[in-house]
Biopython code that builds the backbone (N, CA, C, O; Angstrom):
import numpy as np
from Bio.PDB.StructureBuilder import StructureBuilder

atoms = [
    (1, "MET", "N", (64.689, -51.555, 62.268)),
    (1, "MET", "CA", (63.135, -51.344, 62.615)),
    (1, "MET", "C", (62.589, -50.392, 63.618)),
    (1, "MET", "O", (62.785, -50.574, 64.820)),
    (2, "ARG", "N", (62.037, -49.570, 63.248)),
    (2, "ARG", "CA", (61.670, -48.482, 64.208)),
    (2, "ARG", "C", (60.222, -48.926, 64.957)),
    (2, "ARG", "O", (59.383, -49.697, 64.491)),
    (3, "ALA", "N", (60.181, -48.364, 65.981)),
    (3, "ALA", "CA", (58.853, -48.873, 66.776)),
    (3, "ALA", "C", (58.255, -47.481, 66.965)),
    (3, "ALA", "O", (58.976, -46.486, 67.034)),
    (4, "VAL", "N", (56.872, -47.427, 67.050)),
    (4, "VAL", "CA", (56.041, -46.256, 67.422)),
    (4, "VAL", "C", (54.823, -46.762, 68.045)),
    (4, "VAL", "O", (54.471, -47.918, 67.809)),
    (5, "SER", "N", (54.138, -45.997, 68.828)),
    (5, "SER", "CA", (53.134, -46.383, 69.867)),
    (5, "SER", "C", (51.965, -45.941, 68.677)),
    (5, "SER", "O", (52.103, -45.142, 67.751)),
    (6, "ALA", "N", (50.828, -46.721, 69.037)),
    (6, "ALA", "CA", (49.610, -46.241, 68.323)),
    (6, "ALA", "C", (49.022, -45.256, 68.225)),
    (6, "ALA", "O", (48.244, -44.967, 67.316)),
    (7, "ARG", "N", (49.419, -44.378, 69.476)),
    (7, "ARG", "CA", (48.768, -43.125, 69.267)),
    (7, "ARG", "C", (49.821, -42.322, 68.273)),
    (7, "ARG", "O", (49.396, -41.598, 67.372)),
    (8, "GLU", "N", (51.059, -42.491, 68.489)),
    (8, "GLU", "CA", (51.928, -41.703, 67.614)),
    (8, "GLU", "C", (51.586, -42.007, 65.959)),
    (8, "GLU", "O", (51.534, -41.158, 65.069)),
    (9, "ALA", "N", (51.412, -43.194, 65.852)),
    (9, "ALA", "CA", (51.171, -43.788, 64.218)),
    (9, "ALA", "C", (49.975, -43.139, 63.761)),
    (9, "ALA", "O", (49.933, -42.858, 62.563)),
    (10, "ASN", "N", (48.782, -42.783, 64.647)),
    (10, "ASN", "CA", (47.598, -42.361, 64.464)),
    (10, "ASN", "C", (47.974, -41.083, 64.143)),
    (10, "ASN", "O", (47.811, -40.687, 62.989)),
    (11, "GLN", "N", (48.584, -40.180, 65.217)),
    (11, "GLN", "CA", (48.596, -38.764, 64.945)),
    (11, "GLN", "C", (49.694, -38.390, 63.796)),
    (11, "GLN", "O", (49.798, -37.248, 63.347)),
    (12, "SER", "N", (50.327, -39.253, 63.464)),
    (12, "SER", "CA", (51.506, -39.034, 62.137)),
    (12, "SER", "C", (51.459, -40.031, 61.359)),
    (12, "SER", "O", (52.479, -40.704, 61.207)),
    (13, "PHE", "N", (50.485, -40.300, 60.810)),
    (13, "PHE", "CA", (50.341, -41.576, 59.624)),
    (13, "PHE", "C", (51.103, -41.248, 58.560)),
    (13, "PHE", "O", (51.888, -42.039, 58.037)),
    (14, "ALA", "N", (50.915, -40.058, 58.179)),
    (14, "ALA", "CA", (51.721, -39.967, 56.735)),
    (14, "ALA", "C", (52.917, -39.952, 56.639)),
    (14, "ALA", "O", (53.481, -40.123, 55.558)),
    (15, "LYS", "N", (53.759, -39.669, 58.150)),
    (15, "LYS", "CA", (55.184, -39.927, 58.214)),
    (15, "LYS", "C", (55.426, -41.244, 58.219)),
    (15, "LYS", "O", (56.337, -41.680, 57.515)),
    (16, "VAL", "N", (54.530, -42.232, 59.140)),
    (16, "VAL", "CA", (54.633, -43.725, 59.296)),
    (16, "VAL", "C", (54.702, -44.343, 57.760)),
    (16, "VAL", "O", (55.489, -45.155, 57.274)),
    (17, "LEU", "N", (53.892, -43.841, 57.348)),
    (17, "LEU", "CA", (53.367, -44.302, 55.813)),
    (17, "LEU", "C", (54.809, -44.147, 54.734)),
    (17, "LEU", "O", (55.307, -44.990, 53.987)),
    (18, "SER", "N", (55.177, -42.851, 54.984)),
    (18, "SER", "CA", (56.140, -42.530, 54.114)),
    (18, "SER", "C", (57.538, -43.548, 54.417)),
    (18, "SER", "O", (58.255, -44.081, 53.570)),
    (19, "ARG", "N", (57.644, -43.612, 55.837)),
    (19, "ARG", "CA", (58.690, -44.776, 56.212)),
    (19, "ARG", "C", (58.887, -46.000, 55.436)),
    (19, "ARG", "O", (59.941, -46.380, 54.926)),
    (20, "ALA", "N", (57.684, -46.600, 55.410)),
    (20, "ALA", "CA", (57.438, -47.653, 54.979)),
    (20, "ALA", "C", (57.355, -47.650, 53.581)),
    (20, "ALA", "O", (57.554, -48.678, 52.933)),
    (21, "GLU", "N", (57.046, -46.460, 53.012)),
    (21, "GLU", "CA", (57.211, -46.503, 51.357)),
    (21, "GLU", "C", (58.616, -46.379, 50.855)),
    (21, "GLU", "O", (59.043, -46.805, 49.782)),
    (22, "ALA", "N", (59.176, -45.827, 51.649)),
    (22, "ALA", "CA", (60.810, -45.706, 51.750)),
    (22, "ALA", "C", (61.713, -47.028, 51.900)),
    (22, "ALA", "O", (62.919, -47.070, 51.654)),
    (23, "GLY", "N", (60.863, -48.182, 52.379)),
    (23, "GLY", "CA", (61.473, -49.158, 52.590)),
    (23, "GLY", "C", (61.834, -49.918, 54.128)),
    (23, "GLY", "O", (62.430, -50.975, 54.336)),
    (24, "GLU", "N", (61.229, -48.949, 55.090)),
    (24, "GLU", "CA", (61.508, -49.101, 56.445)),
    (24, "GLU", "C", (60.246, -49.988, 56.808)),
    (24, "GLU", "O", (59.160, -49.843, 56.248)),
    (25, "GLU", "N", (60.541, -51.094, 57.985)),
    (25, "GLU", "CA", (59.372, -51.645, 58.598)),
    (25, "GLU", "C", (59.471, -50.675, 59.585)),
    (25, "GLU", "O", (60.470, -50.054, 59.948)),
    (26, "VAL", "N", (57.704, -50.580, 60.192)),
    (26, "VAL", "CA", (57.560, -50.177, 61.277)),
    (26, "VAL", "C", (56.819, -50.760, 62.042)),
    (26, "VAL", "O", (55.687, -51.080, 61.679)),
    (27, "VAL", "N", (57.317, -51.049, 63.358)),
    (27, "VAL", "CA", (56.227, -51.860, 64.399)),
    (27, "VAL", "C", (55.355, -50.786, 65.214)),
    (27, "VAL", "O", (55.843, -49.690, 65.492)),
    (28, "ILE", "N", (54.174, -51.104, 65.551)),
    (28, "ILE", "CA", (53.117, -50.356, 66.030)),
    (28, "ILE", "C", (52.861, -51.157, 67.307)),
    (28, "ILE", "O", (52.452, -52.314, 67.395)),
    (29, "THR", "N", (53.264, -50.103, 68.501)),
    (29, "THR", "CA", (52.926, -50.491, 69.566)),
    (29, "THR", "C", (51.930, -50.367, 70.530)),
    (29, "THR", "O", (51.699, -49.183, 70.779)),
    (30, "ARG", "N", (51.216, -51.203, 71.199)),
    (30, "ARG", "CA", (49.863, -50.731, 72.073)),
    (30, "ARG", "C", (50.617, -50.732, 73.526)),
    (30, "ARG", "O", (51.204, -51.800, 73.701)),
    (31, "ARG", "N", (50.754, -49.818, 74.606)),
    (31, "ARG", "CA", (51.081, -49.985, 75.751)),
    (31, "ARG", "C", (52.536, -50.684, 75.873)),
    (31, "ARG", "O", (52.778, -51.339, 76.887)),
    (32, "GLY", "N", (53.287, -50.582, 75.086)),
    (32, "GLY", "CA", (54.715, -51.186, 74.643)),
    (32, "GLY", "C", (54.856, -52.558, 74.385)),
    (32, "GLY", "O", (55.930, -53.159, 74.335)),
    (33, "ARG", "N", (53.800, -53.007, 74.231)),
    (33, "ARG", "CA", (53.877, -54.211, 73.456)),
    (33, "ARG", "C", (53.536, -54.666, 71.718)),
    (33, "ARG", "O", (52.371, -54.497, 71.358)),
    (34, "PRO", "N", (54.283, -55.084, 70.946)),
    (34, "PRO", "CA", (53.972, -54.812, 69.197)),
    (34, "PRO", "C", (52.731, -55.380, 69.303)),
    (34, "PRO", "O", (52.448, -56.226, 70.151)),
    (35, "VAL", "N", (51.832, -54.865, 68.315)),
    (35, "VAL", "CA", (50.440, -55.660, 67.657)),
    (35, "VAL", "C", (50.520, -55.615, 66.328)),
    (35, "VAL", "O", (49.699, -56.323, 65.745)),
    (36, "ALA", "N", (51.246, -55.008, 65.682)),
    (36, "ALA", "CA", (51.383, -54.740, 64.307)),
    (36, "ALA", "C", (52.257, -54.309, 63.548)),
    (36, "ALA", "O", (52.764, -53.265, 63.956)),
    (37, "VAL", "N", (52.812, -54.849, 62.197)),
    (37, "VAL", "CA", (53.732, -54.018, 61.331)),
    (37, "VAL", "C", (53.591, -53.237, 60.205)),
    (37, "VAL", "O", (52.927, -53.811, 59.342)),
    (38, "LEU", "N", (53.949, -52.205, 59.918)),
    (38, "LEU", "CA", (53.790, -51.514, 58.802)),
    (38, "LEU", "C", (54.931, -51.576, 57.699)),
    (38, "LEU", "O", (55.808, -50.713, 57.704)),
    (39, "ALA", "N", (54.923, -52.645, 56.703)),
    (39, "ALA", "CA", (56.206, -52.698, 55.787)),
    (39, "ALA", "C", (55.807, -52.350, 54.444)),
    (39, "ALA", "O", (54.621, -52.351, 54.116)),
    (40, "PRO", "N", (56.550, -52.115, 53.816)),
    (40, "PRO", "CA", (56.441, -52.207, 52.396)),
    (40, "PRO", "C", (55.882, -53.149, 51.624)),
    (40, "PRO", "O", (56.055, -54.336, 51.902)),
    (41, "TYR", "N", (55.126, -52.759, 50.536)),
    (41, "TYR", "CA", (54.304, -53.905, 50.001)),
    (41, "TYR", "C", (55.434, -54.410, 48.930)),
    (41, "TYR", "O", (56.270, -53.780, 48.282)),
    (42, "ARG", "N", (55.151, -55.660, 49.000)),
    (42, "ARG", "CA", (55.983, -56.650, 47.940)),
    (42, "ARG", "C", (55.088, -57.587, 47.280)),
    (42, "ARG", "O", (54.391, -58.414, 47.869)),
    (43, "ALA", "N", (55.151, -57.396, 45.932)),
    (43, "ALA", "CA", (54.546, -58.178, 44.934)),
    (43, "ALA", "C", (54.504, -59.781, 45.029)),
    (43, "ALA", "O", (55.584, -60.353, 44.882)),
    (44, "PRO", "N", (53.663, -60.354, 45.200)),
    (44, "PRO", "CA", (53.911, -61.950, 45.409)),
    (44, "PRO", "C", (54.541, -62.561, 44.348)),
    (44, "PRO", "O", (54.039, -62.412, 43.234)),
    (45, "ALA", "N", (55.581, -63.245, 44.476)),
    (45, "ALA", "CA", (56.496, -63.912, 43.167)),
    (45, "ALA", "C", (55.638, -64.884, 42.609)),
    (45, "ALA", "O", (54.801, -65.607, 43.149)),
    (46, "MET", "N", (56.043, -64.757, 41.271)),
    (46, "MET", "CA", (54.932, -65.523, 40.250)),
    (46, "MET", "C", (55.788, -67.055, 40.280)),
    (46, "MET", "O", (56.590, -67.310, 39.381)),
    (47, "THR", "N", (55.529, -68.014, 41.385)),
    (47, "THR", "CA", (55.953, -69.467, 41.215)),
    (47, "THR", "C", (55.470, -70.164, 40.059)),
    (47, "THR", "O", (54.485, -69.660, 39.520)),
    (48, "PRO", "N", (56.005, -71.348, 39.494)),
    (48, "PRO", "CA", (55.331, -72.093, 38.950)),
    (48, "PRO", "C", (54.148, -72.785, 39.007)),
    (48, "PRO", "O", (53.404, -73.061, 38.066)),
    (49, "GLU", "N", (53.963, -73.171, 40.709)),
    (49, "GLU", "CA", (52.430, -73.520, 40.966)),
    (49, "GLU", "C", (51.453, -72.563, 40.770)),
    (49, "GLU", "O", (50.285, -72.831, 40.487)),
    (50, "ARG", "N", (52.101, -70.971, 40.978)),
    (50, "ARG", "CA", (51.281, -70.075, 40.910)),
    (50, "ARG", "C", (50.643, -69.958, 39.578)),
    (50, "ARG", "O", (49.438, -69.878, 39.339)),
    (51, "GLU", "N", (51.629, -69.959, 38.755)),
    (51, "GLU", "CA", (51.181, -69.866, 36.964)),
    (51, "GLU", "C", (50.204, -70.983, 36.581)),
    (51, "GLU", "O", (49.246, -70.737, 35.849)),
    (52, "ALA", "N", (50.456, -72.310, 37.109)),
    (52, "ALA", "CA", (49.473, -73.223, 36.669)),
    (52, "ALA", "C", (48.275, -72.954, 37.100)),
    (52, "ALA", "O", (47.344, -72.909, 36.297)),
    (53, "ALA", "N", (48.081, -72.726, 38.445)),
    (53, "ALA", "CA", (46.860, -72.459, 39.022)),
    (53, "ALA", "C", (46.237, -71.041, 38.216)),
    (53, "ALA", "O", (45.020, -71.132, 38.053)),
    (54, "ILE", "N", (46.544, -70.387, 37.946)),
    (54, "ILE", "CA", (46.061, -69.028, 36.984)),
    (54, "ILE", "C", (45.459, -69.667, 35.728)),
    (54, "ILE", "O", (44.324, -69.504, 35.281)),
    (55, "GLU", "N", (46.612, -70.549, 35.175)),
    (55, "GLU", "CA", (46.020, -71.443, 33.821)),
    (55, "GLU", "C", (44.844, -72.082, 33.992)),
    (55, "GLU", "O", (43.992, -72.011, 33.106)),
    (56, "ARG", "N", (44.629, -72.769, 35.102)),
    (56, "ARG", "CA", (43.700, -73.858, 35.429)),
    (56, "ARG", "C", (42.567, -72.930, 35.423)),
    (56, "ARG", "O", (41.729, -73.127, 34.543)),
    (57, "ALA", "N", (42.371, -71.929, 36.256)),
    (57, "ALA", "CA", (41.286, -71.006, 36.437)),
    (57, "ALA", "C", (40.777, -70.409, 35.236)),
    (57, "ALA", "O", (39.561, -70.326, 35.064)),
    (58, "LYS", "N", (41.851, -69.857, 34.130)),
    (58, "LYS", "CA", (41.301, -69.374, 32.768)),
    (58, "LYS", "C", (40.741, -70.113, 32.111)),
    (58, "LYS", "O", (39.689, -69.738, 31.591)),
    (59, "ARG", "N", (41.323, -71.695, 31.843)),
    (59, "ARG", "CA", (40.746, -72.907, 31.426)),
    (59, "ARG", "C", (39.205, -73.346, 31.816)),
    (59, "ARG", "O", (38.339, -73.701, 31.017)),
    (60, "MET", "N", (39.074, -73.222, 33.368)),
    (60, "MET", "CA", (37.630, -73.334, 33.784)),
    (60, "MET", "C", (36.804, -72.226, 33.282)),
    (60, "MET", "O", (35.661, -72.401, 32.860)),
    (61, "MET", "N", (37.545, -70.785, 33.344)),
    (61, "MET", "CA", (36.412, -69.879, 33.043)),
    (61, "MET", "C", (36.104, -69.895, 31.632)),
    (61, "MET", "O", (34.940, -69.727, 31.269)),
    (62, "GLU", "N", (37.224, -70.118, 30.639)),
    (62, "GLU", "CA", (36.806, -70.389, 29.278)),
    (62, "GLU", "C", (35.596, -71.413, 29.202)),
    (62, "GLU", "O", (34.694, -71.148, 28.406)),
    (63, "LYS", "N", (35.522, -72.387, 29.852)),
    (63, "LYS", "CA", (34.827, -73.488, 29.262)),
    (63, "LYS", "C", (33.477, -73.063, 30.203)),
    (63, "LYS", "O", (32.522, -73.026, 29.427)),
    (64, "GLY", "N", (33.203, -72.856, 31.057)),
    (64, "GLY", "CA", (32.120, -72.121, 31.498)),
    (64, "GLY", "C", (31.332, -72.951, 32.541)),
    (64, "GLY", "O", (31.738, -74.112, 32.579)),
    (65, "LEU", "N", (30.402, -72.705, 33.329)),
    (65, "LEU", "CA", (29.571, -73.871, 34.279)),
    (65, "LEU", "C", (28.634, -74.572, 33.595)),
    (65, "LEU", "O", (28.125, -74.019, 32.620)),
    (66, "PRO", "N", (28.253, -75.805, 33.928)),
    (66, "PRO", "CA", (27.495, -76.594, 33.164)),
    (66, "PRO", "C", (26.139, -76.087, 33.738)),
    (66, "PRO", "O", (25.844, -76.254, 34.922)),
    (67, "TRP", "N", (25.163, -75.333, 32.660)),
    (67, "TRP", "CA", (24.020, -75.065, 33.009)),
    (67, "TRP", "C", (22.991, -76.020, 32.524)),
    (67, "TRP", "O", (23.185, -76.826, 31.613)),
    (68, "GLY", "N", (21.884, -75.880, 33.191)),
    (68, "GLY", "CA", (20.581, -76.811, 32.712)),
    (68, "GLY", "C", (20.202, -77.668, 33.642)),
    (68, "GLY", "O", (20.234, -77.423, 34.848)),
    (69, "ARG", "N", (19.757, -78.907, 33.046)),
    (69, "ARG", "CA", (19.247, -80.144, 33.888)),
    (69, "ARG", "C", (20.081, -80.219, 35.261)),
    (69, "ARG", "O", (19.501, -80.349, 36.339)),
    (70, "ALA", "N", (21.462, -80.130, 35.156)),
    (70, "ALA", "CA", (22.255, -80.397, 36.154)),
    (70, "ALA", "C", (21.997, -79.372, 37.334)),
    (70, "ALA", "O", (22.397, -79.792, 38.420)),
    (71, "PHE", "N", (21.483, -78.262, 37.350)),
    (71, "PHE", "CA", (21.196, -77.508, 38.318)),
    (71, "PHE", "C", (19.554, -77.330, 38.744)),
    (71, "PHE", "O", (18.828, -77.034, 37.795)),
    (72, "ARG", "N", (18.995, -77.456, 39.864)),
    (72, "ARG", "CA", (17.565, -77.101, 40.274)),
    (72, "ARG", "C", (17.365, -75.657, 40.342)),
    (72, "ARG", "O", (18.239, -74.902, 40.768)),
    (73, "ARG", "N", (15.975, -75.178, 39.836)),
    (73, "ARG", "CA", (15.758, -74.035, 39.708)),
    (73, "ARG", "C", (15.254, -73.334, 41.045)),
    (73, "ARG", "O", (14.659, -74.176, 41.718)),
    (74, "PHE", "N", (15.273, -72.448, 41.489)),
    (74, "PHE", "CA", (15.029, -71.887, 42.976)),
    (74, "PHE", "C", (13.812, -70.937, 42.949)),
    (74, "PHE", "O", (13.925, -70.117, 42.037)),
    (75, "THR", "N", (13.031, -70.842, 43.450)),
    (75, "THR", "CA", (11.786, -69.999, 43.381)),
    (75, "THR", "C", (12.124, -68.698, 43.758)),
    (75, "THR", "O", (13.179, -68.669, 44.391)),
    (76, "ARG", "N", (11.677, -67.780, 43.615)),
    (76, "ARG", "CA", (11.936, -66.162, 44.472)),
    (76, "ARG", "C", (12.106, -66.509, 45.984)),
    (76, "ARG", "O", (13.166, -66.391, 46.597)),
    (77, "ASP", "N", (11.114, -66.882, 46.424)),
    (77, "ASP", "CA", (10.904, -67.073, 48.057)),
    (77, "ASP", "C", (12.371, -67.857, 48.426)),
    (77, "ASP", "O", (13.156, -67.424, 49.269)),
    (78, "GLU", "N", (12.498, -68.589, 47.954)),
    (78, "GLU", "CA", (13.751, -69.848, 48.161)),
    (78, "GLU", "C", (15.115, -68.871, 48.340)),
    (78, "GLU", "O", (15.947, -68.961, 49.243)),
    (79, "MET", "N", (15.106, -67.701, 46.977)),
    (79, "MET", "CA", (16.252, -67.313, 47.140)),
    (79, "MET", "C", (16.796, -65.948, 47.975)),
    (79, "MET", "O", (17.947, -65.510, 48.013)),
    (80, "HIS", "N", (15.368, -65.331, 48.747)),
    (80, "HIS", "CA", (15.325, -64.530, 49.398)),
    (80, "HIS", "C", (15.009, -64.949, 50.822)),
    (80, "HIS", "O", (14.528, -64.164, 51.640)),
    (81, "GLU", "N", (15.323, -66.330, 51.109)),
    (81, "GLU", "CA", (15.256, -66.708, 52.631)),
    (81, "GLU", "C", (16.537, -66.433, 53.253)),
    (81, "GLU", "O", (17.650, -66.553, 52.741)),
    (82, "ARG", "N", (16.206, -66.009, 54.543)),
    (82, "ARG", "CA", (17.415, -65.658, 55.134)),
    (82, "ARG", "C", (17.813, -66.705, 56.259)),
    (82, "ARG", "O", (18.856, -66.561, 56.896)),
]
sb = StructureBuilder()
sb.init_structure("model")
sb.init_model(0)
sb.init_chain("A")
sb.init_seg("    ")
for serial, (resi, resn, name, xyz) in enumerate(atoms, 1):
    if name == "N":
        sb.init_residue(resn, " ", resi, " ")
    sb.init_atom(name, np.array(xyz, "f"), 0.0, 1.0, " ", f" {name:<3s}", serial, name[0])
structure = sb.get_structure()
């Protein structure tokens, strides 16, 4: 893992980004202290829990929200209050 100063990272961002793209993690420091890590992107794993959550969300979207008497109508002024 390579460390670069914030100034160096700013001035040579394309190089630092290329290193991360190549699989290297780069620690960015400010005044010698680590403040961030630039790392290659890794797609989140598709766990059974994640798949189940996505399926629940799809079913809810297909079903839709209950409209009608369950919801109170708002006036234009109420909708634009801050």
